[in-house]
C-alpha positions in Angstrom: -26.3 -23.3 -74.2 -29.9 -23.3 -72.9 -31.3 -20.0 -71.7 -34.6 -19.6 -69.8 -36.1 -16.3 -68.9 -39.0 -16.1 -66.5 -40.9 -12.8 -66.6 -43.5 -11.5 -64.1 -46.6 -12.2 -66.2 -45.8 -15.9 -66.0 -45.2 -15.8 -62.2 -48.9 -16.2 -61.5 -48.9 -19.5 -63.4 -45.8 -20.9 -61.7 -46.0 -19.6 -58.2 -45.5 -23.0 -56.7 -42.7 -23.8 -59.1 -40.9 -20.5 -58.3 -40.9 -21.4 -54.6 -39.2 -24.7 -55.5 -36.7 -22.8 -57.7 -36.1 -20.4 -54.7 -35.2 -23.5 -52.6 -32.8 -24.7 -55.3 -31.2 -21.2 -55.6 -30.0 -21.2 -52.0 -26.7 -23.0 -51.5 -26.6 -25.7 -49.0 -25.0 -24.4 -45.7 -25.7 -27.3 -43.4 -28.0 -26.9 -40.4 -29.1 -23.3 -39.8 -31.2 -21.5 -37.2 -34.3 -19.9 -38.7 -35.1 -16.2 -38.0 -38.4 -14.5 -38.0 -38.8 -12.7 -41.4 -39.2 -8.9 -41.1 -39.4 -8.4 -44.9 -41.9 -10.8 -46.3 -39.3 -11.7 -48.8 -38.7 -15.2 -47.3 -37.2 -16.8 -44.3 -33.8 -15.4 -43.2 -31.3 -18.0 -42.0 -28.0 -17.7 -40.3 -25.0 -19.1 -42.2 -22.6 -21.4 -40.5 -19.0 -20.8 -41.5 -17.2 -23.9 -42.8 -14.5 -25.3 -40.5 -11.9 -25.1 -43.2 -11.2 -22.6 -46.0 -12.5 -23.9 -49.3 -11.3 -22.6 -52.7 -14.4 -21.9 -54.7 -15.2 -20.3 -58.1 -16.6 -16.7 -58.0 -19.5 -15.1 -59.6 -19.8 -11.3 -59.8 -23.1 -9.4 -60.3 -23.4 -5.8 -61.5 -26.3 -3.7 -62.5 -26.4 -0.8 -64.9 -28.3 1.3 -62.3 -28.2 1.7 -58.5 -31.6 3.3 -58.3 -34.6 2.3 -60.5 -37.6 4.4 -61.0 -41.1 3.3 -62.0 -41.2 2.5 -65.7 -37.4 2.3 -65.8 -35.2 -0.7 -66.8 -32.0 -2.1 -65.5 -29.4 -4.4 -67.2 -27.7 -7.1 -65.1 -24.4 -8.7 -66.0 -22.5 -11.5 -64.2 -19.3 -13.4 -64.7 -18.2 -16.8 -63.4 -14.5 -17.3 -62.8 -12.9 -20.7 -62.0 -10.4 -19.9 -59.3 -9.9 -23.5 -58.4 -7.1 -25.8 -59.6 -9.6 -28.2 -61.2 -11.9 -28.0 -64.3 -15.5 -27.1 -63.4 -18.2 -29.2 -65.1 -20.9 -27.5 -67.1 -23.4 -25.8 -64.8 -26.1 -23.2 -64.6 -26.3 -19.5 -63.5 -29.5 -18.1 -62.2 -30.5 -14.5 -61.4 -33.3 -14.1 -58.8 -34.9 -11.3 -56.8 -37.9 -10.5 -54.7 -40.8 -8.2 -55.1 -40.8 -7.3 -51.3 -38.3 -4.7 -50.0 -35.8 -5.2 -47.2 -37.4 -3.4 -44.4 -34.5 -2.6 -42.0 -30.9 -1.7 -42.2 -30.0 -4.8 -40.2 -31.7 -7.1 -42.7 -30.0 -5.2 -45.6 -26.6 -5.5 -43.9 -27.1 -9.2 -43.2 -28.2 -9.8 -46.8 -25.2 -8.0 -48.4 -22.6 -9.4 -46.0 -23.9 -12.9 -46.3 -24.5 -13.1 -42.5 -28.1 -14.1 -43.1 -29.9 -15.7 -46.1 -33.2 -15.0 -47.8 -35.1 -17.4 -50.0 -35.9 -15.4 -53.1 -39.1 -16.6 -54.8 -38.6 -14.8 -58.2 -36.2 -16.4 -60.8 -35.5 -13.7 -63.4 -33.1 -15.4 -65.7 -31.3 -18.8 -65.9 -28.6 -19.8 -68.4 -26.3 -22.8 -68.9 -22.6 -22.3 -68.3 -20.0 -24.4 -70.2 -17.2 -26.4 -68.7 -14.5 -24.0 -67.2 -10.8 -24.8 -67.1 -8.8 -23.5 -64.1 -8.5 -19.7 -64.4 -11.1 -19.5 -67.1 -14.1 -17.1 -67.0 -17.5 -17.0 -68.6 -19.6 -13.9 -69.1 -23.3 -14.5 -68.8 -25.2 -12.6 -71.5 -26.6 -9.4 -70.1 -30.3 -9.4 -69.2 -32.4 -6.2 -69.3 -35.5 -6.0 -67.1 -38.1 -3.4 -66.4 -39.3 -2.4 -63.0 -42.6 -4.2 -63.8 -40.7 -7.4 -64.8 -38.9 -7.2 -61.5 -42.2 -7.0 -59.7 -41.5 -3.4 -58.5 -44.6 -1.3 -58.6 -45.3 1.2 -55.8 -43.3 0.4 -52.7 -40.2 2.4 -52.0 -37.1 0.6 -50.7 -34.2 -1.8 -51.3 -34.9 -5.0 -53.1 -32.6 -8.0 -52.9 -31.0 -9.5 -56.1 -28.8 -12.6 -56.3 -26.7 -14.3 -59.0 -26.2 -18.0 -58.2 -24.0 -20.6 -59.9 -23.9 -24.3 -59.6 -21.5 -26.6 -61.5 -21.7 -30.2 -60.2 -21.3 -30.0 -56.5 -19.6 -26.6 -56.6 -21.6 -23.4 -56.0 -20.9 -19.6 -55.9 -23.1 -16.6 -55.4 -23.0 -12.8 -55.4 -25.5 -10.5 -53.8 -26.7 -7.0 -54.4 -29.8 -4.8 -54.1 -31.8 -2.3 -56.1 -33.2 0.9 -54.6 -36.7 1.4 -56.1 -37.4 5.1 -55.9 -41.1 5.7 -56.2 -40.8 9.4 -55.3 -42.6 8.7 -52.0 -39.5 9.1 -49.9 -39.7 9.0 -46.1 -38.4 11.9 -44.0 -34.6 12.2 -44.3 -32.2 10.8 -41.7 -30.4 13.4 -39.7 -26.6 13.0 -39.5 -24.0 15.2 -37.6 -20.5 15.3 -39.0 -17.5 15.7 -36.6 -13.9 16.4 -37.8 -10.9 16.5 -35.5 -8.5 19.4 -35.5 -5.2 17.8 -34.5 -1.5 17.7 -35.3 1.0 15.0 -36.3 2.3 12.8 -33.5 5.1 13.9 -31.3 6.2 13.6 -27.6 6.8 17.3 -27.1 3.9 18.3 -24.9 4.0 21.8 -26.5 4.3 22.2 -30.2 7.7 23.8 -31.1 7.5 27.2 -32.8 9.1 25.8 -36.0 6.4 23.2 -36.3 3.7 25.7 -35.7 5.1 27.9 -38.4 5.1 25.0 -40.8 1.7 23.6 -40.0 -0.1 27.0 -40.1 1.6 28.2 -43.3 -0.3 27.9 -46.6 -0.7 24.2 -47.4 0.2 23.2 -43.8 -1.8 20.5 -42.1 -3.6 22.9 -39.7 -4.3 25.4 -42.4 -5.8 22.7 -44.6 -8.0 21.5 -41.8 -9.5 24.9 -41.3 -9.8 25.4 -45.1 -11.9 22.3 -45.3 -14.0 22.7 -42.2 -14.6 26.3 -41.0 -17.9 27.8 -42.0 -19.3 24.4 -42.9 -22.0 22.4 -41.1 -19.4 20.3 -39.2 -18.5 20.1 -35.5 -14.8 20.7 -34.7 -13.1 18.4 -32.1 -10.1 20.6 -31.1 -6.9 19.5 -29.4 -6.3 22.1 -26.7 -2.5 21.5 -27.0 -2.7 23.5 -30.3 -4.3 26.5 -28.5 -1.8 26.3 -25.6 1.2 25.9 -27.9 0.4 29.2 -29.7 -0.5 31.2 -26.7 2.4 30.0 -24.5 4.8 31.7 -27.0 3.3 35.1 -26.4 4.8 37.7 -28.7 7.3 35.1 -30.0 4.5 33.0 -31.6 4.8 32.8 -35.4 2.6 35.3 -37.2 1.0 32.5 -39.2 0.1 30.7 -36.0 -1.5 33.7 -34.5 -3.5 34.3 -37.6 -4.6 30.7 -37.7 -5.8 30.9 -34.1 -7.7 34.1 -34.8 -9.3 32.4 -37.8 -10.3 29.5 -35.6 -11.8 31.8 -33.0 -13.8 33.6 -35.6 -15.2 30.4 -37.0 -19.0 29.9 -36.3 -18.6 26.1 -36.1 -19.9 24.0 -33.3 -17.0 22.6 -31.3 -15.8 20.6 -28.3 -12.3 20.0 -26.8 -10.5 16.7 -27.0 -8.2 15.6 -24.3 -4.9 17.5 -24.1 -2.7 16.2 -26.9 -5.7 14.2 -28.2 -4.8 11.6 -25.6 -6.4 8.2 -25.8 -8.6 7.8 -22.7 -9.0 4.1 -23.0 -5.2 3.5 -23.1 -4.7 5.8 -20.1 -7.2 3.9 -18.1 -5.8 0.5 -19.1 -2.3 1.8 -18.3 -3.3 2.2 -14.7 -4.3 5.9 -14.3 -7.2 6.3 -11.9 -8.3 9.5 -13.6 -7.4 10.8 -17.1 -4.1 12.8 -17.4 -4.2 16.6 -17.8 -1.4 19.1 -17.3 -1.6 20.9 -13.9 0.5 23.7 -15.3 2.2 24.8 -18.6 4.3 27.5 -16.9 7.4 25.6 -17.9 6.9 26.7 -21.5 6.3 30.4 -20.7 9.2 32.9 -21.2 8.5 36.1 -19.2 10.1 38.3 -21.9 7.4 37.3 -24.4 4.7 38.7 -22.1 6.2 42.1 -21.3 4.0 45.1 -21.9 4.5 46.8 -25.2 6.1 50.3 -24.8 3.9 53.2 -25.7 4.6 54.8 -29.0 3.6 58.4 -28.0 6.4 60.7 -26.8 6.3 61.6 -23.2 8.2 63.8 -20.8 11.1 61.9 -19.1 10.4 61.3 -15.5 13.0 62.6 -13.1 12.2 59.8 -10.7 13.8 56.3 -11.5 11.1 53.7 -12.2 11.2 50.0 -11.4 10.1 47.7 -14.2 7.1 45.6 -13.3 7.2 41.9 -13.6 5.0 40.8 -16.6 1.8 38.9 -15.8 2.2 35.4 -17.0 -0.8 33.5 -18.5 -2.5 30.8 -16.4 -3.3 27.3 -17.5 -6.9 28.2 -17.9 -6.0 31.1 -20.2 -3.6 29.0 -22.3 -6.2 26.3 -23.0 -9.4 28.4 -22.9 -12.0 27.7 -25.6 -15.7 28.7 -25.8 -16.7 25.1 -26.6 -20.4 24.7 -27.5 -20.4 21.2 -26.1 -18.5 19.9 -23.1 -17.9 16.6 -21.4 -17.2 14.5 -24.5 -14.3 12.0 -24.8 -13.2 10.3 -28.0 -10.9 7.4 -27.4 -9.2 5.1 -30.0 -11.8 3.1 -31.9 -12.8 -0.4 -30.5 -10.5 -0.3 -27.4 -12.8 0.6 -24.6 -13.7 -1.6 -21.7 -16.4 -1.3 -19.0 -13.8 -0.3 -16.4 -12.6 2.5 -18.7 -16.0 4.0 -18.6 -15.7 4.3 -14.8 -12.4 6.1 -15.1 -13.9 8.4 -17.7 -16.8 9.3 -15.3 -14.4 9.9 -12.5 -12.6 12.3 -14.7 -15.7 14.4 -15.5 -16.6 12.8 -18.8 -20.3 12.8 -19.4 -20.5 11.1 -22.9 -18.0 8.8 -24.7 -17.8 8.5 -28.4 -17.6 4.8 -29.4 -17.7 2.9 -32.6 -20.6 0.8 -34.0 -18.9 -2.4 -33.2 -18.6 -1.7 -29.5 -22.3 -1.1 -28.8 -24.9 -3.9 -29.1 -28.6 -3.2 -29.5 -31.5 -5.6 -29.2 -33.7 -3.3 -31.4 -34.6 -4.5 -34.9 -34.4 -1.0 -36.3 -31.4 1.3 -36.2 -31.4 3.3 -33.0 -30.0 6.9 -32.8 -26.4 7.4 -31.9 -27.2 8.5 -28.3 -27.2 5.3 -26.2 -27.3 4.5 -22.5 -25.1 1.7 -21.3 -26.3 1.1 -17.8 -25.6 4.5 -16.1 -23.1 5.6 -18.8 -23.9 7.7 -21.8 -22.2 7.1 -25.2 -22.4 8.4 -28.7 -22.1 5.8 -31.4 -20.0 6.8 -34.4 -21.6 5.0 -37.4 -18.5 3.2 -38.7 -20.0 2.2 -42.1 -21.3 5.6 -42.8 -18.0 7.2 -41.9 -16.1 4.8 -44.2 -18.4 5.5 -47.1 -18.5 9.2 -46.6 -14.7 9.3 -46.5 -14.6 7.4 -49.7 -17.0 9.8 -51.3 -14.9 12.7 -50.4 -11.5 11.1 -51.1 -11.4 12.2 -54.7 -9.1 9.3 -55.6 -11.5 7.7 -58.2 -14.8 9.0 -59.6 -15.9 5.4 -59.9 -15.2 4.6 -56.2 -16.8 7.8 -55.1 -19.9 7.0 -57.1 -20.0 3.5 -55.7 -19.7 4.8 -52.2 -22.4 7.4 -52.7 -24.7 4.7 -54.0 -23.9 2.5 -51.0 -24.6 5.5 -48.7 -28.0 6.0 -50.3 -28.8 2.3 -50.0 -28.1 2.5 -46.2 -30.0 5.7 -45.7 -33.0 4.4 -47.6 -33.1 1.3 -45.4 -32.9 3.5 -42.2 -35.5 6.0 -43.5 -38.0 3.1 -43.9 -37.6 2.0 -40.3 -40.2 2.7 -37.6 -39.3 5.9 -35.6 -36.5 6.9 -38.1 -37.6 10.5 -38.0 -36.6 10.8 -34.3 -33.3 8.9 -34.7 -30.2 11.1 -35.3 -26.8 9.7 -36.1 -23.1 10.6 -35.8 -20.4 10.4 -38.4 -16.9 11.2 -37.0 -14.0 11.3 -39.4 -10.8 9.7 -38.4 -7.7 11.6 -37.2 -5.6 12.5 -40.2 -8.8 12.9 -42.3 -7.5 15.9 -44.1 -4.9 13.7 -45.9 -7.6 11.3 -47.0 -10.4 13.7 -47.9 -9.9 15.8 -51.0 -13.0 17.9 -50.4 -15.2 18.0 -47.3 -17.7 20.0 -49.3 -18.2 17.0 -51.5 -19.2 14.9 -48.4 -21.5 17.5 -47.1 -23.1 18.0 -50.5 -23.6 14.3 -50.8 -25.4 14.1 -47.4 -27.6 17.1 -48.3 -28.4 16.0 -51.8 -29.4 12.5 -51.0 -33.1 12.5 -50.5 -32.8 10.2 -47.5 -30.3 12.2 -45.5 -29.7 15.7 -44.1 -26.9 17.3 -42.1 -27.7 18.3 -38.6 -25.7 19.6 -35.6 -24.1 17.5 -32.9 -26.2 19.3 -30.3 -29.3 17.9 -32.1 -27.8 14.3 -31.8 -27.2 14.8 -28.1 -30.7 16.2 -27.6 -32.5 13.1 -28.8 -34.0 10.5 -26.5 -31.3 7.9 -25.8 -31.9 4.2 -26.4 -30.5 1.4 -24.3 -27.6 -0.8 -25.4 -24.8 -2.9 -24.0 -21.1 -2.6 -24.3 -19.1 -5.0 -26.3 -15.9 -4.7 -24.3 -12.6 -4.4 -26.0 -9.1 -3.5 -25.0 -6.0 -1.8 -26.5 -3.3 -4.2 -27.9 -1.1 -5.7 -25.2 2.0 -4.1 -26.5 0.4 -0.6 -26.4 -0.7 -1.2 -22.8 2.8 -2.3 -21.8 4.3 0.9 -23.1 1.4 2.9 -21.6 2.2 1.5 -18.2 5.8 2.6 -18.7 4.6 6.2 -19.3 2.4 6.1 -16.2 5.3 4.8 -14.1 7.4 7.8 -15.4 4.6 10.2 -14.4 4.5 8.7 -10.9 8.3 8.9 -10.5 8.5 12.5 -11.7 5.6 13.5 -9.5 7.4 12.2 -6.4 10.7 13.6 -7.5 9.3 17.1 -8.2 8.7 17.5 -4.4 12.3 18.8 -4.3 11.4 21.9 -6.4 10.2 25.2 -5.1 7.6 25.0 -7.9 6.9 21.2 -8.4 4.3 22.1 -11.1 7.1 23.2 -13.4 8.4 19.6 -13.7 5.1 17.8 -13.2 3.2 20.0 -15.7 5.9 19.3 -18.3 5.6 15.5 -17.7 1.8 15.6 -17.9 1.9 17.6 -21.1 4.3 15.2 -22.7 2.3 12.2 -21.7 -0.8 13.9 -23.3 1.0 14.0 -26.7 2.5 10.5 -26.2 -0.9 9.0 -25.4 -2.3 10.6 -28.6 -4.9 8.5 -30.5 -2.9 9.0 -33.7 0.0 6.9 -32.4 -2.2 3.8 -32.8 -1.5 3.7 -36.5 2.3 3.9 -36.0 3.3 1.3 -33.3 7.0 1.2 -34.2 7.4 5.0 -34.1 5.4 5.1 -30.9 7.7 2.6 -29.2 10.7 4.7 -30.3 9.1 7.8 -28.9 8.3 6.1 -25.5 11.8 4.8 -25.3 13.2 8.3 -25.8 10.9 9.6 -23.1 11.9 6.9 -20.7 15.5 7.8 -21.1 14.7 11.5 -20.6 12.8 10.6 -17.4 15.8 8.7 -16.1 18.1 11.7 -16.8 15.7 14.0 -14.9 15.5 11.6 -11.9 19.3 11.6 -11.7 19.8 15.4 -12.2 20.5 16.1 -8.5 23.8 14.3 -7.6 26.2 14.1 -4.7 29.9 14.4 -5.7 32.0 11.3 -5.1 34.2 11.4 -2.1 36.7 8.5 -1.6 37.6 8.9 2.1 38.0 11.4 5.0 40.9 11.3 7.5 39.8 12.8 10.8 42.8 13.5 13.0 41.2 15.7 15.6 38.3 15.2 18.0 36.2 17.6 16.0 36.2 18.6 12.3 34.0 19.7 9.4 33.3 17.4 6.5 32.4 18.9 3.1 30.1 17.4 0.5 29.2 18.9 -2.9 25.7 18.6 -4.3 24.9 19.4 -7.9 21.5 20.5 -9.2 21.4 20.0 -13.0 17.7 21.0 -13.2 16.7 24.4 -14.7 14.8 25.1 -11.5 15.9 25.8 -7.9 15.7 22.7 -5.6 15.5 22.5 -1.9 17.7 19.4 -1.0 18.3 17.8 2.4 21.5 15.9 2.9 21.0 13.1 5.4 24.0 11.4 7.1 24.1 8.3 9.2 27.1 6.7 10.8 27.4 3.0 11.1 28.8 3.2 14.7 29.0 5.4 17.7 32.5 6.6 17.0 31.3 9.9 15.5 28.8 12.4 16.6 27.3 14.6 13.8 24.3 16.5 12.6 22.2 14.1 10.7 20.4 16.5 8.3 21.3 19.7 6.5 19.0 21.4 4.1 19.9 24.0 1.5 18.2 25.7 -1.5 20.3 25.0 -4.6 19.9 27.4 -7.5 19.3 26.0 -11.0 22.3 24.4 -12.7 24.5 25.0 -9.6 26.8 23.1 -7.2 26.5 23.8 -3.5 28.8 22.6 -0.7 27.3 21.2 2.4 29.6 21.6 5.5 28.8 19.0 8.3 30.4 19.4 11.8 31.7 16.1 13.2 33.0 15.2 16.6 34.8 12.1 17.7 33.3 10.2 20.7 35.6 7.3 21.3 39.0 6.0 20.2 40.5 5.4 16.9 39.0 3.4 14.1 36.9 3.6 10.9 33.3 4.8 10.5 31.2 4.6 7.3 28.9 7.5 6.7 25.7 6.7 4.7 24.7 9.7 2.6 21.4 10.4 1.0 19.6 13.3 -0.7 16.0 13.9 0.0 13.2 16.3 -0.8 11.4 18.4 1.8 8.8 15.6 2.4 11.3 12.8 2.6 11.3 11.7 -1.0 14.6 9.9 -1.8 16.3 11.6 -4.7 18.2 8.4 -5.6 21.7 9.7 -4.9 22.6 7.4 -2.0 26.2 6.7 -1.4 28.7 6.0 1.5 32.0 7.5 2.6 34.6 5.9 4.9 36.0 8.1 7.7 39.3 7.2 9.4 39.2 8.5 12.9 42.5 9.3 14.6 41.3 11.7 17.3 44.1 10.6 19.8 46.8 11.8 17.5 45.8 15.3 18.5 46.0 14.3 22.2 49.3 12.6 21.9 50.8 15.5 20.0 49.5 18.0 22.5 50.9 15.8 25.4 54.3 15.6 23.8 54.3 19.3 23.2 53.2 20.1 26.7 55.9 17.7 28.0 58.5 19.5 26.0 57.3 22.8 27.3 57.3 21.5 30.8 60.8 20.1 30.4 62.1 23.3 28.9 60.5 25.4 31.6 61.5 23.0 34.3 65.1 22.9 33.0 65.3 26.7 32.9 63.8 27.0 36.3 66.1 24.4 37.8 69.1 26.1 36.2 68.2 29.4 37.7 67.6 28.0 41.2 71.0 26.2 41.1 72.7 29.4 40.0 71.2 31.3 42.9 72.1 28.7 45.3 75.7 28.7 44.2 75.8 32.4 44.5 74.6 32.3 48.1 77.2 29.7 49.1 80.2 31.6 47.5 79.6 35.4 47.6 83.3 36.2 47.9 83.9 34.8 44.4 81.6 37.2 42.8 83.3 40.1 40.9 82.7 43.7 42.2 82.1 45.0 38.7 78.8 43.7 37.0 80.3 44.1 33.6 83.0 41.8 34.5 80.5 39.3 35.8 78.7 39.4 32.6 81.9 38.9 30.7 82.8 35.9 32.8 79.3 34.3 32.4 79.4 34.7 28.7 
């Protein structure tokens, strides 16, 4: 094996040769578009991805240090592994770097990701690599270099390093960077940290008392969120459904839940409110809602007995006068969801699902600023702009996705090695940002994902990391919003098609319930419940559980159909009408827990019957009421079909349409009466005729009459 080491004292003698080596160190990538260099390291080029996936060997590069100080030294190791199915010929591995730092975060990201290339002029080490069988690996002997040998003298920043392997026509590379800390560190980058205060997914609309007791108990999810966040330099994004669910229970709220709420209220943290139920604004907009959903009322969840005034404990003289108990004052929607938020007008939808049309819906709903992810906002600036951006006439806050991922990894506590690696990567990024022009006025946002408390073992660790890194410091969200915004453009995206399909089912349910609720004396009881349930069903957290969400939406759809069919008309097979006027009875059942004002409409299919077409009654909750409809026959016998329908006060059809046949035999009454009258006439006529005949006979034969009346009676009997 031949080993060649090129140290900085020799670079002045072989400057031209090193440039040639740099050319050889860059793998061929086909035609590439040249970019203007911002680093002085060399010429960045854009890589073109191959048309087909090619199996290549790998080379891994690691350094003994992430940060190198003046006078220090670092040891590099690299390993080549043949991951192909063929034997690799003997080749060569080369380690190279540059003595000029990467001047911006964009260039650092492009270098590390492989999105752009740099021609590194300094070859630090070059060794021969033997032939490698499939699956075999070769460890390049470690090489230790001082800062001077790397060409690092006085300029603070990230410096690129590359390990490159070539064996025949096969190449592989690995990239890294060294942070050279001269002690002359720029002003730290300001970062605000936002953590959501939310609950596990459900479709309840109001959190059940049992769940509140569990989640606010020691070790419960809500308790752990407060344990990690209150009193720290973080901003709380609070789901107002949690506040309402505790307050709506009044005196029946679990003691642990009331204590949790008091603890939250006593917290000095900066805060803002999420959508009710932490609903996803983008999904709502793409599901057809013209404005974002919000409950109009939560009165459906209020039990009056839980808000009765507490009886005084002091003894008092009994009053001789009877007293009437006053109705308890029930809390309003505003009281149930009230929160002294330090920041208002923010919306935080699901990551990478927002379109330009969604921003219009947000604005129509009173949203002033939307939190978006890095991948959704493009910037033409070469440096890293602050998180506050302007997209046309819309304001957005950009959550730095890379910083969020690394900070979560730092605080995860799963592996000290992974946390240390993430911490080093964080410092590398902050160092690049701190070097940028205008960095001191650019402030940034890190917003932890929903469910963060299950992935973060210690938020204090994350905050300590941000404060201990020389290049970063923790600031408030208000400070991020207070900076001068920079312009950008939206990279539109949409929610997955299956989520939008289910979302449209939910909006259809809301429209149907809103129309149907017209039948109630208090429509807000039903509409408010539906809106609250949609808030929890549209929750951002459902995005990670598509199958469970589909099941929850299906259950809600079925419940909606049950509600829409809760006012019914009892089945009637047929009426037989045997008089010219009658009363038909129809039974209407209200299965809702609220009184409903229902109109029964009746239409006949012909002119045989005359009737009242509408009859309205107030049906108490869970009660059946009979509607009595007067009917008159107009013309002869036959059959009529009555079309029956139930409607709300404003004409909304309640979906209980049916028909009932009526057999009309009104002439039976006339015939019967005529026969009866005829019989009466005959009887009266017969009696009268008989009397007249008797009297006539008596006048013609008076001598035949007996002198004694008693005898006459005896003879006539």
